[in-house]
C-alpha positions as CSV (number, residue, x, y, z in Angstrom):
1,M,219.3,-40.1,-10.8
2,T,218.7,-38.3,-7.3
3,W,218.0,-41.3,-4.8
4,D,218.2,-45.4,-5.4
5,D,218.6,-48.4,-3.2
6,E,220.3,-51.7,-5.3
7,F,219.9,-53.7,-2.4
8,N,223.3,-54.7,-2.3
9,G,224.3,-55.5,1.1
10,L,225.3,-58.4,3.0
11,T,223.1,-61.5,2.8
12,G,221.0,-61.4,6.0
13,S,221.6,-57.4,6.4
14,P,218.8,-55.1,7.2
15,P,217.9,-52.2,4.6
16,D,220.5,-49.5,5.0
17,K,219.5,-47.3,7.7
18,N,220.5,-44.2,5.9
19,R,217.6,-44.8,3.3
20,W,215.1,-46.7,5.0
21,V,213.1,-46.4,8.1
22,T,211.6,-50.0,9.5
23,E,208.1,-49.5,10.6
24,T,206.8,-52.0,13.5
25,G,203.7,-52.8,15.2
26,A,200.2,-54.0,14.4
27,N,196.5,-52.3,14.6
28,R,197.9,-49.0,13.4
29,W,198.1,-49.5,9.5
30,G,194.2,-49.3,8.8
31,N,192.5,-51.3,6.3
32,H,191.8,-53.9,8.6
33,E,195.3,-55.5,8.0
34,L,196.5,-58.7,9.8
35,E,199.9,-58.6,10.2
36,Y,202.4,-57.6,12.8
37,Y,205.2,-55.5,11.2
38,T,208.6,-56.5,12.3
39,A,212.4,-55.6,12.2
40,R,213.5,-59.3,12.3
41,S,215.6,-60.8,9.4
42,Q,212.8,-63.2,9.7
43,N,210.5,-60.7,7.7
44,L,213.1,-58.4,6.3
45,R,216.4,-58.7,4.9
46,Q,219.0,-58.0,2.1
47,E,219.7,-61.3,0.4
48,D,221.3,-62.1,-3.1
49,G,221.1,-58.6,-4.2
50,H,217.3,-58.3,-3.3
51,L,215.2,-56.8,-0.5
52,V,212.8,-59.8,0.9
53,I,210.1,-58.8,2.7
54,E,208.6,-62.2,4.0
55,A,205.3,-62.6,5.2
56,R,204.8,-65.6,7.7
57,K,202.0,-67.6,9.3
58,E,203.3,-67.9,13.3
59,E,202.2,-66.8,16.6
60,F,203.9,-63.6,17.4
61,T,203.7,-61.0,20.5
62,G,205.4,-57.9,19.8
63,S,207.1,-55.6,22.4
64,D,203.7,-53.6,22.8
65,T,202.2,-57.0,24.0
66,V,199.9,-57.0,20.8
67,A,199.6,-60.4,19.5
68,G,199.1,-61.6,15.9
69,H,198.8,-64.6,13.7
70,Y,201.1,-63.0,10.9
71,T,204.1,-61.4,10.2
72,S,205.6,-59.1,7.7
73,A,207.5,-55.7,7.0
74,R,207.2,-52.3,6.0
75,I,209.7,-49.4,5.3
76,I,209.5,-46.0,4.5
77,T,212.2,-43.3,3.4
78,H,210.2,-40.6,5.6
79,G,212.9,-38.1,7.0
80,L,215.5,-39.7,4.9
81,F,214.3,-39.1,1.4
82,S,211.1,-37.3,-0.4
83,Q,210.8,-35.4,-3.7
84,A,208.2,-33.7,-5.9
85,Y,208.1,-34.9,-9.2
86,G,210.3,-36.8,-11.1
87,R,210.3,-40.6,-12.2
88,F,209.8,-43.4,-9.3
89,E,210.5,-46.8,-10.5
90,A,211.2,-50.1,-8.5
91,R,211.6,-53.5,-10.1
92,I,209.8,-56.0,-8.2
93,K,208.5,-60.0,-8.0
94,V,205.4,-60.1,-6.1
95,P,204.3,-62.9,-4.0
96,F,200.9,-64.4,-4.8
97,G,198.0,-66.1,-2.9
98,Q,194.8,-65.3,-1.0
99,G,195.2,-62.6,1.2
100,M,198.7,-61.2,0.1
101,W,198.8,-57.4,-0.3
102,P,202.3,-56.1,-2.0
103,A,202.5,-52.4,-2.3
104,F,205.1,-49.9,-3.9
105,W,203.8,-46.1,-3.2
106,L,204.3,-42.5,-2.0
107,L,203.0,-40.5,0.8
108,G,203.0,-37.0,1.2
109,D,205.5,-35.9,3.3
110,D,203.4,-33.5,5.6
111,F,201.5,-36.8,6.6
112,Y,202.2,-36.1,10.5
113,K,201.0,-32.4,10.0
114,A,198.4,-32.3,7.3
115,G,197.0,-36.1,8.0
116,W,195.4,-38.5,5.4
117,P,194.0,-38.6,3.0
118,A,195.1,-34.4,2.9
119,C,198.6,-35.5,2.4
120,G,198.1,-37.4,-0.8
121,E,198.9,-41.1,-1.7
122,I,200.2,-42.2,-4.8
123,D,199.9,-45.8,-5.2
124,I,202.3,-47.4,-7.8
125,M,201.8,-50.6,-7.6
126,E,199.4,-52.6,-5.4
127,N,198.6,-56.4,-6.0
128,S,195.7,-58.6,-4.6
129,G,197.3,-62.2,-4.2
130,A,194.4,-64.0,-5.7
131,M,194.3,-61.3,-8.8
132,K,197.7,-63.0,-10.1
133,S,197.9,-61.2,-13.4
134,T,196.3,-58.0,-12.0
135,I,198.0,-54.7,-10.5
136,R,196.3,-51.4,-9.7
137,S,197.0,-48.0,-9.4
138,S,195.7,-45.3,-7.3
139,L,195.4,-41.3,-6.2
140,N,194.1,-40.5,-2.8
141,G,193.4,-37.4,-1.7
142,P,190.8,-35.1,0.2
143,G,187.4,-36.2,-1.4
144,Y,188.9,-39.4,-3.0
145,W,189.8,-42.0,-0.9
146,D,189.7,-45.6,-0.3
147,A,187.2,-46.7,-2.4
148,Q,186.4,-43.1,-3.9
149,A,190.1,-43.4,-5.1
150,I,191.0,-42.5,-8.5
151,T,191.9,-45.9,-9.6
152,T,193.2,-47.7,-12.7
153,S,194.2,-51.4,-13.3
154,F,196.5,-53.1,-15.6
155,T,196.7,-56.9,-16.7
156,L,199.2,-58.8,-18.2
157,P,198.4,-60.4,-21.5
158,H,200.2,-63.5,-20.4
159,G,201.5,-65.2,-17.1
160,H,201.1,-64.0,-13.6
161,F,203.1,-60.8,-12.2
162,S,204.5,-63.4,-9.4
163,D,206.3,-65.2,-12.4
164,D,209.3,-62.9,-12.7
165,F,210.1,-59.1,-11.7
166,H,208.8,-56.1,-13.5
167,V,209.2,-52.5,-13.1
168,F,206.8,-50.4,-12.1
169,A,207.2,-46.8,-12.3
170,V,205.3,-43.2,-11.9
171,E,206.3,-40.0,-13.7
172,W,204.7,-37.3,-12.2
173,A,204.9,-33.4,-13.2
174,P,203.0,-30.6,-12.3
175,E,199.0,-31.6,-12.7
176,L,200.2,-34.7,-14.7
177,I,200.9,-38.4,-13.2
178,R,201.6,-41.5,-15.4
179,F,201.8,-45.1,-14.4
180,Y,203.7,-47.6,-16.1
181,V,204.0,-51.2,-16.1
182,D,207.6,-52.5,-17.9
183,D,207.8,-48.8,-19.7
184,Q,204.3,-49.5,-20.8
185,L,202.0,-46.4,-20.2
186,Y,198.8,-47.3,-19.0
187,A,197.0,-44.9,-17.0
188,T,197.4,-40.7,-17.2
189,R,195.9,-38.9,-14.3
190,T,195.4,-35.1,-14.2
191,P,193.0,-32.5,-11.9
192,A,190.4,-33.1,-14.5
193,D,190.2,-36.7,-13.1
194,L,189.0,-35.5,-9.7
195,P,185.4,-35.3,-8.5
196,N,183.9,-31.9,-8.6
197,G,185.4,-29.4,-5.9
198,S,188.4,-31.8,-5.0
199,R,191.9,-30.7,-4.5
200,W,195.0,-31.8,-6.6
201,V,197.5,-32.6,-3.5
202,F,200.2,-33.9,-5.5
203,D,202.3,-30.5,-5.9
204,H,204.7,-31.3,-2.9
205,P,207.4,-34.2,-2.0
206,F,206.5,-37.4,-1.3
207,F,208.5,-40.0,0.3
208,V,208.6,-44.2,-0.7
209,V,207.1,-47.1,1.2
210,L,207.4,-50.4,0.5
211,N,205.4,-53.1,2.3
212,L,203.3,-56.7,2.1
213,A,200.3,-56.5,3.9
214,V,198.5,-59.7,5.0
215,G,194.8,-59.4,4.8
216,G,193.0,-56.2,4.7
217,N,190.0,-54.5,2.5
218,L,191.8,-55.3,-0.7
219,P,192.6,-59.0,-0.6
220,G,190.7,-60.2,2.0
221,R,191.9,-63.0,4.7
222,P,194.3,-65.8,3.9
223,D,192.4,-68.8,3.5
224,S,193.7,-72.7,3.1
225,S,194.9,-72.0,-0.3
226,T,197.2,-69.4,1.2
227,V,201.0,-70.8,1.3
228,F,203.4,-69.2,3.5
229,P,206.0,-68.1,3.9
230,Q,205.6,-65.7,0.9
231,R,208.4,-63.3,-0.2
232,M,208.5,-59.7,-1.9
233,L,211.4,-59.6,-3.8
234,V,212.6,-55.8,-4.5
235,D,215.9,-55.8,-6.6
236,Y,215.8,-51.7,-6.9
237,V,213.9,-48.7,-6.2
238,R,215.4,-45.7,-8.3
239,V,214.3,-42.1,-8.3
240,Y,215.1,-39.6,-10.9
241,S,214.6,-35.7,-10.7
242,R,213.0,-32.9,-12.8
243,G,214.9,-30.0,-13.3
244,K,214.3,-26.6,-14.1
245,V,214.6,-25.3,-17.8
246,S,215.4,-21.6,-19.1
247,S,212.6,-22.0,-21.7
248,G,210.7,-24.4,-23.4
249,A,206.8,-24.5,-24.4
250,A,204.2,-24.0,-21.7
251,G,203.4,-26.7,-19.6
252,D,206.6,-28.7,-20.7
253,G,206.9,-30.2,-17.2
254,G,210.5,-29.0,-16.6
255,W,212.3,-31.8,-17.4
256,R,215.8,-31.7,-17.5
257,R,217.4,-30.7,-20.8
258,G,220.1,-33.7,-22.4
259,A,220.1,-36.1,-25.3
260,E,220.0,-40.1,-25.5
261,G,223.4,-40.9,-25.1
262,G,224.6,-37.2,-24.8
263,S,225.0,-34.3,-21.9
264,R,222.3,-32.3,-20.1
265,E,223.8,-29.1,-22.4
266,S,222.9,-30.5,-25.7
267,G,219.7,-28.6,-25.3
268,I,217.0,-31.5,-26.5
269,L,213.8,-30.9,-24.4
270,L,212.7,-34.9,-23.0
271,P,209.7,-34.2,-21.3
272,A,208.0,-37.4,-20.7
273,I,204.4,-35.7,-21.4
274,Y,205.6,-34.8,-24.8
275,P,204.3,-37.8,-27.1
276,S,206.7,-36.7,-29.8
277,F,209.5,-38.0,-27.9
278,T,209.9,-41.6,-27.6
279,K,209.7,-43.5,-24.2
280,R,213.2,-45.1,-25.1
281,S,215.0,-41.7,-25.6
282,V,213.0,-40.3,-22.3
283,L,214.1,-43.7,-20.3
284,A,217.8,-43.5,-21.6
285,F,218.3,-39.9,-20.6
286,F,216.8,-40.5,-17.2
287,R,218.9,-43.7,-16.5
288,N,222.5,-42.1,-17.6
289,N,221.9,-38.8,-15.6
C-alpha cells in the first residue's frame, strides 16, 4: 500500500490536511453544477470512522460573494499525492435522490499545465442519484470527453447502492485499465477502445478526487422528491503500487512479485491482467503489502 486514509480522526474534525486539499467555491466546476463547495464542518467532516460529505439545501454566500442554494464539499490530493498505475479503491455509501452526483475519480496531475481533457480523467465511480442501482465509470481524454467519454455502467442485481457500502476500484497498468465493484470486474479498457486518431493519456501520475455535486449534466436538477441533507460516506481510500519486476512475460504490467500470505521475494507473479491468477489471490497480495 502506497497511500491511504481510513478517516479515523476525531468526530467533527476536517480531513487530514497532510493528505487532502479542500476545494471551495462555485461556478468553476463545469457541468452546470449548482452547489457551492465549502470547508465547513456542516458539509465536510470525519465522523465515527468515516468521511462525511454532506449536501445541504440552504441559502449560502461565500467569501467571493457568490450566492447559491445548495452547499456540499470536494477534496483532492493534488500536490500531496499522485501515482501512475496500481490499484485505487474506496469503500463508499452513496446518497440517493434526484440531482445527487457523488463521484470518486482520478485526474492527471498535469491538469494545471496541460488542461482538461488533455490531462486525462479516470472516473472510478459516478452515480446519478435517481438511478439508485446503477453506477458508471468513464475515461476522458482528448477526443473522448463529456458525452463522447468511454463509459460503462454497472447495475446491482438486487437493492440500491445507497443501501450499504460498496468497494469501487480501478486497476491500472500500462495501456490497460480495469474497473471493479465489490471485486467484480465489469469493464476493461485499452487504447483499442479509443476513437481513431485519439491519444491514450493514462501514462503519468494522477491524483484522487472525492466530491458530491448537486445538479449538473448527469443527474439534472433536484426536484420536489429530493430529500436534504444527503450524505456521501467514505469508509476508506486505499492505493496500492505497481512494482518493477526483473523478468516475466511481455505485457505483464509490472505488478510486484509475492504470494498470497507470503513475501514479495517468493517469486510468484500476481499481475491483475493475467486471468490464470484468481482475483482473491491478487487482492490478498495487495492488501497485505
